[in-house]
C-alpha positions in Angstrom: 94.4 103.0 133.0 97.1 100.4 133.9 100.1 102.8 134.7 102.8 100.0 134.8 101.9 98.7 131.4 101.5 102.2 130.1 105.0 103.0 131.3 106.5 99.8 129.8 104.8 100.5 126.5 106.1 104.1 126.2 109.7 103.0 127.3 109.4 100.4 124.6 108.5 103.1 122.1 111.6 105.1 123.1 113.8 102.1 122.5 112.4 101.4 119.1 112.8 105.1 118.2 116.6 104.7 119.1 116.8 101.9 116.5 116.5 104.3 113.6 119.5 106.3 114.4 121.2 103.0 115.0 120.3 101.7 111.7 121.7 105.0 110.2 125.0 104.3 112.0 125.0 100.6 111.0 124.6 101.4 107.3 126.5 104.7 107.5 129.7 102.8 108.7 129.2 100.1 105.8 129.3 102.6 102.9 132.2 104.5 101.3 133.1 107.8 103.0 132.0 109.9 100.2 128.4 108.9 100.7 128.3 108.3 104.4 126.2 111.4 105.4 123.8 110.5 102.6 123.2 107.0 104.1 122.8 108.4 107.5 120.2 111.0 106.2 118.3 108.3 104.2 117.5 106.6 107.6 117.1 109.9 109.5 114.7 111.4 107.2 112.1 108.5 107.9 111.8 110.0 111.3 110.3 113.1 109.9 108.2 111.7 107.0 106.6 108.8 108.7 105.9 110.6 112.0 103.7 113.0 110.2 102.1 110.4 107.7 101.4 108.3 110.7 99.3 111.0 112.6 97.5 112.2 109.4 96.3 108.9 108.2 98.9 106.0 108.7 97.5 105.0 112.2 93.8 105.0 110.9 94.6 102.8 107.8 96.5 100.3 110.0 94.5 100.1 112.9 91.2 101.8 112.2 88.0 99.8 112.0 88.5 96.9 109.4 87.0 97.4 105.8 86.9 93.8 104.4 90.2 92.5 105.9 92.6 94.7 103.7 92.8 98.1 105.3 91.4 100.3 108.2 89.0 103.1 107.6 89.8 107.0 108.1 87.9 107.3 111.4 91.1 108.3 113.1 92.5 110.8 110.5 94.7 113.2 112.6 94.0 111.1 115.6 90.5 112.3 115.5 88.4 111.0 118.4 91.4 109.9 120.5 91.7 111.7 123.8 94.2 111.3 126.8 91.4 109.3 128.3 90.9 106.9 125.3 92.2 103.5 126.3 92.7 100.3 124.2 90.0 97.7 124.6 92.6 95.2 126.1 95.0 96.1 128.9 94.0 99.6 129.8 96.8 101.4 127.9 96.1 104.8 126.3 95.6 104.7 122.6 98.0 107.5 122.3 100.7 105.1 123.8 100.0 102.4 121.6 99.9 104.7 118.7 103.3 106.1 119.5 104.7 102.6 119.7 103.5 101.5 116.4 104.6 104.9 114.8 108.3 103.7 115.6 107.6 100.7 113.7 106.3 102.6 110.7 109.4 104.9 110.9 111.8 102.0 111.1 110.4 99.7 108.3 111.1 102.1 105.2 114.5 103.0 106.7 115.4 99.3 106.4 115.3 99.5 102.9 117.8 102.3 102.4 120.6 100.1 102.8 119.9 98.2 99.6 120.0 101.6 97.5 123.2 102.9 99.0 125.5 105.2 96.9 123.2 105.8 94.0 119.7 107.4 94.4 118.4 111.0 94.5 117.7 111.9 98.0 114.5 113.8 97.1 113.4 110.8 95.1 114.1 108.6 98.0 111.8 110.8 100.3 108.9 110.3 97.8 109.4 106.7 97.6 109.2 105.9 101.2 106.2 108.1 101.7 104.3 106.4 98.9 105.5 102.8 99.9 104.4 103.4 103.4 101.0 104.6 102.4 100.2 101.7 99.8 102.4 99.0 101.3 103.4 99.3 105.0 100.0 100.6 106.4 97.8 98.0 104.6 100.1 95.1 105.5 100.3 96.2 109.2 96.6 96.1 109.2 96.4 92.6 107.5 98.8 91.3 110.3 98.1 93.1 113.5 94.6 94.6 113.5 91.4 92.6 114.3 89.7 92.0 111.0 93.1 91.9 109.1 92.9 88.8 106.8 96.2 87.5 108.0 95.3 88.1 111.5 92.1 86.4 111.2 93.9 83.3 109.5 96.0 82.9 112.5 99.4 83.8 111.3 101.9 84.1 114.1 103.8 87.4 113.7 104.4 88.7 117.3 106.5 91.7 116.4 107.0 92.1 112.6 108.5 89.2 110.8 106.2 89.7 107.8 105.0 93.3 108.2 108.4 94.7 108.9 111.2 92.6 107.6 109.8 90.6 104.9 107.9 93.6 103.7 110.9 95.9 103.7 113.4 93.3 102.3 111.2 92.4 99.4 110.3 96.1 98.7 114.2 96.9 98.6 114.7 94.1 96.0 112.1 95.7 93.9 113.6 99.1 94.1 117.1 97.6 93.6 115.9 96.0 90.2 114.5 99.3 88.9 117.4 101.5 90.0 120.3 99.2 88.9 123.8 98.5 90.0 126.2 101.0 91.4 129.0 102.2 89.0 131.8 99.7 89.5 129.8 97.1 91.0 132.0 93.9 91.2 134.9 95.7 89.5 136.3 98.0 92.3 136.3 97.6 96.0 133.5 99.0 97.9 134.5 98.1 101.5 133.0 99.8 104.6 134.6 102.9 105.7 134.1 102.4 109.3 133.8 99.1 111.0 133.5 100.8 114.4 130.4 102.7 113.3 128.8 99.5 112.1 129.4 97.8 115.5 127.9 100.9 117.2 124.9 100.7 114.9 124.5 97.1 115.6 124.8 97.6 119.3 122.1 100.2 119.3 119.8 98.0 117.3 120.2 95.2 119.5 119.6 97.3 122.5 116.6 99.0 121.1 115.2 95.5 119.6 114.3 94.6 123.5 111.7 97.4 122.9 110.7 96.2 119.5 110.1 92.6 120.6 109.2 92.6 124.3 107.3 95.7 124.0 105.0 94.1 121.6 103.4 92.3 124.4 101.8 95.5 125.4 102.3 94.7 129.0 104.9 94.0 131.8 104.2 90.4 132.0 105.6 86.8 131.3 105.2 87.1 127.6 107.4 90.2 127.6 110.0 88.3 129.6 109.8 85.3 127.4 110.4 87.4 124.1 113.2 89.3 125.9 115.1 86.3 126.8 114.5 84.6 123.4 115.6 87.7 121.7 119.0 87.6 123.4 119.3 83.9 123.0 118.5 84.0 119.1 120.9 86.9 118.6 123.6 85.3 120.3 123.2 82.0 118.4 123.0 83.8 115.1 126.3 85.6 115.7 127.8 82.2 116.3 126.1 80.7 113.2 127.2 83.5 111.0 130.8 83.3 112.1 131.0 79.5 111.8 129.9 79.6 108.4 132.1 82.4 107.6 135.2 80.6 109.1 134.5 77.4 107.0 133.7 79.2 103.8 136.0 82.3 103.9 138.7 81.5 106.6 138.1 84.3 108.9 135.8 85.4 111.7 135.1 89.0 110.6 133.7 91.9 112.8 131.4 92.9 110.1 130.2 89.3 110.0 129.5 89.3 113.8 127.5 92.5 113.5 125.5 91.3 110.5 124.9 87.9 112.3 123.4 89.7 115.2 121.0 91.6 112.9 120.1 88.4 111.3 119.2 86.7 114.6 117.1 89.7 115.7 115.2 89.6 112.5 114.4 86.0 112.7 113.3 85.8 116.3 111.0 88.9 115.8 107.9 87.1 114.5 108.5 83.8 116.7 109.9 84.8 120.1 106.9 84.8 122.2 105.7 81.4 120.8 108.8 79.3 121.1 111.0 78.0 124.1 114.7 78.7 124.7 115.9 75.6 122.5 113.6 76.9 119.8 115.0 80.4 119.9 118.7 78.9 119.7 117.6 76.9 116.7 116.1 79.9 114.9 119.2 82.0 115.7 121.9 79.7 114.4 120.0 78.8 111.3 119.4 82.3 110.5 123.1 83.2 111.1 124.3 80.5 108.8 121.8 80.9 106.1 121.8 84.7 106.0 125.5 84.5 105.7 125.2 82.4 102.7 122.4 84.4 101.2 124.4 87.8 101.2 126.8 86.1 98.9 124.1 85.1 96.4 123.8 88.7 95.0 127.0 88.5 93.2 125.9 85.1 91.6 122.3 86.4 90.9 123.8 89.8 89.7 121.5 92.4 91.7 123.3 94.9 93.7 121.9 94.9 97.2 124.6 97.4 98.6 124.3 96.5 102.2 122.6 93.1 102.3 119.2 94.2 103.2 117.6 91.3 101.0 120.1 88.7 102.4 119.4 89.9 106.2 116.0 91.1 106.3 114.0 89.3 103.6 115.9 85.9 104.3 116.0 86.3 108.0 112.2 87.4 108.2 111.2 84.2 106.1 113.4 81.9 108.3 111.6 83.1 111.4 108.2 83.1 110.0 108.3 79.7 108.6 110.2 78.1 111.6 107.8 79.1 114.1 105.2 77.1 112.3 107.0 74.0 113.7 108.7 75.0 116.7 105.6 76.9 118.3 104.9 75.6 121.8 101.6 75.0 123.6 100.1 73.0 120.6 100.4 75.9 118.3 103.0 74.3 115.9 102.4 71.8 113.2 101.8 71.4 109.4 98.7 73.5 109.5 100.4 76.2 111.2 103.2 76.0 108.8 101.1 76.4 105.9 99.5 79.5 107.5 102.9 81.0 107.9 103.9 80.3 104.5 100.7 82.0 103.2 101.6 85.1 105.2 105.2 85.3 104.2 104.4 84.9 100.5 101.5 87.1 100.4 103.3 89.9 101.9 106.3 89.1 99.4 104.2 89.1 96.5 102.1 92.4 97.4 105.2 94.4 98.5 107.3 93.6 95.5 104.7 94.5 92.9 103.6 97.5 94.4 107.1 98.7 95.5 108.4 98.1 91.7 105.4 100.0 90.4 106.3 102.9 92.6 110.0 102.8 92.1 109.5 102.6 88.2 107.1 105.6 88.3 109.5 107.7 90.2 112.3 106.6 87.9 110.4 107.7 84.7 109.2 110.9 86.1 111.5 112.7 88.5 114.3 110.1 88.1 115.3 107.8 90.9 119.1 107.2 90.0 121.6 110.0 90.8 123.5 111.8 88.1 126.6 109.7 87.3 128.9 112.7 88.2 127.2 112.9 91.7 127.5 109.2 92.1 131.0 109.0 91.2 132.1 112.1 93.5 129.9 111.3 96.3 126.2 112.0 97.2 127.1 114.0 100.5 128.4 117.0 98.6 125.9 116.7 95.9 122.7 116.6 98.1 123.9 117.8 101.4 126.6 120.2 100.8 128.6 118.5 103.6 131.1 115.8 104.1 131.3 113.3 106.9 135.0 114.0 107.9 136.9 117.3 107.4 140.4 116.4 106.4 141.4 119.8 105.2 142.3 120.9 108.8 144.5 117.8 109.3 148.3 117.6 108.7 148.9 120.5 106.6 148.5 121.4 102.8 148.4 119.0 100.1 151.3 120.8 98.2 153.8 120.3 101.0 152.7 116.6 101.8 154.9 113.7 100.7 153.2 110.9 99.2 153.0 107.5 101.1 154.0 104.1 99.6 151.4 102.0 98.0 149.7 99.3 100.3 147.4 96.2 99.9 144.0 96.8 101.2 141.9 94.1 103.1 140.3 92.9 99.9 143.8 92.0 98.4 143.7 94.9 95.8 146.4 97.4 95.9 145.3 100.7 97.0 146.9 104.3 97.4 147.6 105.4 101.0 147.9 109.2 101.2 148.9 111.5 104.1 146.2 113.4 105.9 146.6 116.5 103.8 146.2 114.6 100.5 142.8 113.0 101.7 139.7 114.0 99.8 136.3 112.4 99.1 137.4 111.2 95.9 140.6 109.5 97.3 139.1 108.1 100.4 136.5 106.0 98.7 136.8 102.7 100.4 
């Protein structure tokens, strides 16, 4: 056993685990206050469900011996046959450490989809959806991309840390589910602004931090490849923040904090498949393109008419495609060129097609059986109380009773629409909805 590399992989696994709570804060701050806890729980529940499924059969399907290039077999069900002394074939890392690291990828990927469906789905139905989607989509696609014998692996598709298997996969799966579930009540008719930008920034910071484990840890060794990936992760993310803000300033006239946080995520997504195969200028190019293009892409949902609540499609699907395709031309050491671009396009569009079709079928079956969409009254009043019997903020103990409070004057919100401003005693989930 290589102790240094084992420690590095395990530390990277812990960093990737932090990304799921980070994602919960990132998404949780972007929704309206009446469903903030529900948004947190839609990410957090993945830690429970996918941890169990990964050990029961997910690891075996993803990384078990190949069966025709499509999926692994069931040799490792329940981690059967894997002991503390079982090492990977390359690198002298315990298989348990590798399985733990990959478990965190499996946990994060379904959680990424939750932002697209914010404010309007049943919590139980969501739990069923991610369990089935992980089984039928994530585990097989992870085998295609990363396992020896997987057909995209053997084709030579470059996906160092998950541009196809994680981000394109989750982004297009989210789009399919959104098309089944439909738009939020009031979409394009009433303000749906983030209730806490500080929470969004906190979540983005945790994601950025954890992403070093996500990307550099995929080297599975504390070596030069890991160092290259870490440096390129930082470069691309910084460039994407600038690209997003520049586009936003030109198009909308402001440098928004939400834009900076979203730009960082776009850069992290785009460099994920490519960072180990490009040099520093290549990383900068990928980052700035991802920042600008993803900023443009998130606005397209209004023109195309689909309600991707928190821009999962515009950031993860589009960012994943950008990184996956650009590495085809920017890869160094003779790995780039038209032939490699063709392989990258094959990988990207194969995952897009498979994930979209299967995710749509899963969502549709849930929708017509147990019901995917929340009841209208629950959606209007907020999902926190409906499904969790809690609220994110307790205003009842602040400032006195509503009967003695004097109403405050009307004011204009950031979106330019007039909104009521209440004293603390008057606040409730129904009133504080933006």
